[in-house]
N, C-alpha and C positions, 0 to 999 in steps of 0.2 A: 399377514395379508397375502392374498393370492396373487397370481401373476406368473408369467413365463420366466424361466431361469435365464439369467444373463450369460451369454456365451463368453467364455474365457479362452485366451490363447492356449492354455494348458489342457483344455477339454479334448477328449478323444476325437480323432478323425476316423474315417473308414479304415484307413491304412493302419493306424495305431491300435484301434479297438480290436481288430481282427489279426493284428500282428502279421500282416500280409508279407512284409519283407522277410521275416523269419521263416514263415511258412513256405515261401517259394525257394528258399535255400535248402530245404530238407530233402530234395530229390537228388541224391548223390549217385550218379551212374558209375559203374565199375569197369565196364567193358573198355578194352584198349586194342585196336582203335575204337572210338565211341560208335555204338550202334544206335541207329535211329529209333528203333522200337523199344529200347530199354526204358526210356522216359515214361511212356504210357503204361508199361508194365508196373513201374514203381508207383505212379500216381493212382492207378486202379487199386492197388493193394493198400496204399496209405489211406485212400478215400474209404475203403472198406473198413479199416480199423477205426476211423473217425465215426462211421455210422454204427459200428459195433458198440462204441462208447455210448452213443445216444440210445441205442436199443437197451443196453444194460441200465442206463439211467431211467428210462421209461418203465422197464420191467420191474425194477425195484418199487416204483410207485404203484404199478398195477397190483403187486403183491400186497402192499400196504392198504390199498383201497379194498381189496377182497377181504382181508382179515378184519377190516373196519365195517364190513357189510355194505360198502358202497359199490354195488354191482354195476350200476350204469356208468359210474366214473371209471371203474376198472375196464369196462368194455370200451369206453371212449379212448382211453390211453392206449389200450392194446391195439385198437384199430389204427392208431398212429404208427405203432410199431409195424403193422402189416404193410403200410404204405412204404416205409423204409425198406422192408424186405423185398417188395416189388421192385424198388429201384436197384437193389443189390442183384436181383435176378436178371434184370435188364442189362446191368453192367457187364455180366458175363459175356454178352454178345460182343462187346467192344473187344475183349481179349481174342475172340474168335476171328476178328478181322486181321489178326497177325498171321503172317505165313509161317508155317513150321520151320522153314529154312531160315527166316529172319530171327525166330526165337533161338534157334541153335547157335546163332552168331554170338549171343551173350549168355546162354544158359550156364556154361561152365563157370562163369564169374559169380554165379549165385552160391557156389560152394555147397554147404549142406542146408542152406536156408530153404524152408519149406512151409507151406500153409499149415501143415500139421502142427507147427510150433506156435500158431496163433493162440495166445492165452485167452484173449477176449472171446474168440469163437467158442473155446471150451467153456468159458464162464457162462456164455449164453446157454449152452447145452445143460450145464449143471443147474443154472437158475431155472431152467424150464423143467427140470426133474430128471433129465437123462444124465446120471452120474456114474462115470466109469473111473474107478480109482487108478486104473493103469496109467491114465494120462497124468495124474498127480504124481505117481511114483516115477514116471519117466523124467520128470524135472530133477529128481534124484538128490537135490541138495537145497537147503534153505536159501531163499532169494526172495526178492519182491514179488516175482511172478508166482513162485511156489506158495507164498503166504496168501496171495490174492486167490489163487485157485483152491487152496485148502479151505479158505473162508467160505467159498461158494460150495465146496463139497460138504462141509459141515453145517452150512446154513439152510434156511428154508427155501422151498422152490415155489414156482407158480402153481404146481399141482397141490402142494400143501395149502396154498391160499384158496384154491378152488374147493378143496375138501372142507375147509373151514366154512365156506359159503354153504355147501351141502348140509353140514352139521347144523348151521344156524337156521336153515330152512326146515329142520326137523327130520332129516334123513338119517337112518341108523347105519353108519358106515364104520363104526369102531368095533374092534374085536372084543369078545368077552374075556374075562380073566382066564378061563379054561383054554380058550384059543391062543392066548398069548404064550402058553406053554408048548405049543406045537413047534415043529421045525421051521426054519426060516422060509423054506420054499412053500410049506403048507400055509404059513401065515400070509405070505404074499398072495397065494391063490385065494384064500378066504377073503382077504381084504379086497382083492380085485373083483371077486364075485359080488360083494356088497356094493362096491362102487358102480358096477355095471347095472345092478338092479335099481339103484337109486337113479342113475342116469336114464334108464329106460322109462321110469316113472316121470322124470322131469320132462322128457320129450313128449310123452304120451298123454299126460294129464291135461294139457292146455291151460294150466294154472301158473306156469313159471316162465312167462315170456322173457323177462329180463335175464334169467338164469340160462335159458336156451341161447339167447344172443351172445352171452359171455362164452358159453361152451362152444358155439360156432366160431367165435373169434379165436379161441384156443386151438381148435381144429385147423383153422386156416394158418395160424402160426406154425403148427406142426407140418402142414402140407407145404408151406413155403420153403421150409428148410429141407424137406424131402426133395422138392423140385430143385432147390439150389444145389444139393448134393449130386443129383443126377446130372445137371447141366455142367457142374464143375468136373465130374468124372468124364463126361463126353468131351469137354474142352481139352482136358489133359490128354485124352486119347487122340484127339485131333492134332495136338501139338507134338507129342512125343511118341505116340503109338504105345508099345508095351516095353519101352525102355525102363530101367530102374529110375525111381523118382529121386530128386535131390535129397529128400528126407528119408531115404530107405533105411538108414540106421535107426531113426526114430520109430519108423513103422515096425521094424523087427523088435525093438525094445517094448513097444506097446502090445503087439500081437504075438510075439514069439516066433514069427515066420518071416522069411525073406520074400516079401511080396513086391511086385512092381507097383508103380504109382497107381496105374489103372486098376490092378487087382485089389489093392487096398481100398480104393474109393468105391469099387463095386461092392465090397464087403460091408460098406456103411449104408447101403441103399434101403435096408429094412429097419433102420433106426426110427423109433417113434418116441416123442415126448410124453404123449398121453394115451397109452394103449387102451385104457378103459373107455375113453371117448370113441375110439374106433370100434371096439368090440360091441358096444351098446347098440350100434346100428343093426347088427345081426338079429337082435331080439325085438326090433320095432315092427309093429304090425299096423295094418289099416283098421283102426278100431272105430 
């Protein structure tokens, strides 16, 4: 029989369902004497990690939708990711409301803690298709973080999912057996050329509206992270100038160079998840 569920005393409340009391105890400031701005610094980074968790959750489903040929569903879910990324970009502005002198009052208490160590951020890069093994090697030993990142490194990416959509639509993007015998760089170039030709046709033919919308959402995802990287670099320069970053040791391990925080962040500005989607624009014409 139908009807409403009878409420029980043991049923969740807002506080218990969201575990609010536990959540609000996770902000452990380290400064002594306590500095006012340390709390907001912690909350912003914890909130970012929670949103990274949601982004990864959504991106996994975006990939599944693409390989299943559900182009519109993949676009719908990816557009939700884009809204979260917009929120993360806006959140950067909150950090900028902190005076550099106030940040300096608790910065030394961070030790070597650095955003470079965010495994979930690196997972997003790997799942998007930007896989740099140096970040995996920097973890240096088996651990839960290492295994998670290794799984992303060896697993499929959103770009793999999009390539499966292109193949399903009949585009010839695979290398021939002869081409598979070429050097790795040559194989990469040949594969990129085929992808760019396919994308040029997708955009130009007027027959692949759904695919164009998905491609545009992927470009926006790429663009959002490029903007986030820039704003993060500008925020760091605004806070500490060209001082060494708290994660300078990790930077040197990854890059092989002793870069300051700002120098390292500037070096990331040209990163792109989907180079073929950007290159294809060069070959579009007013047909």
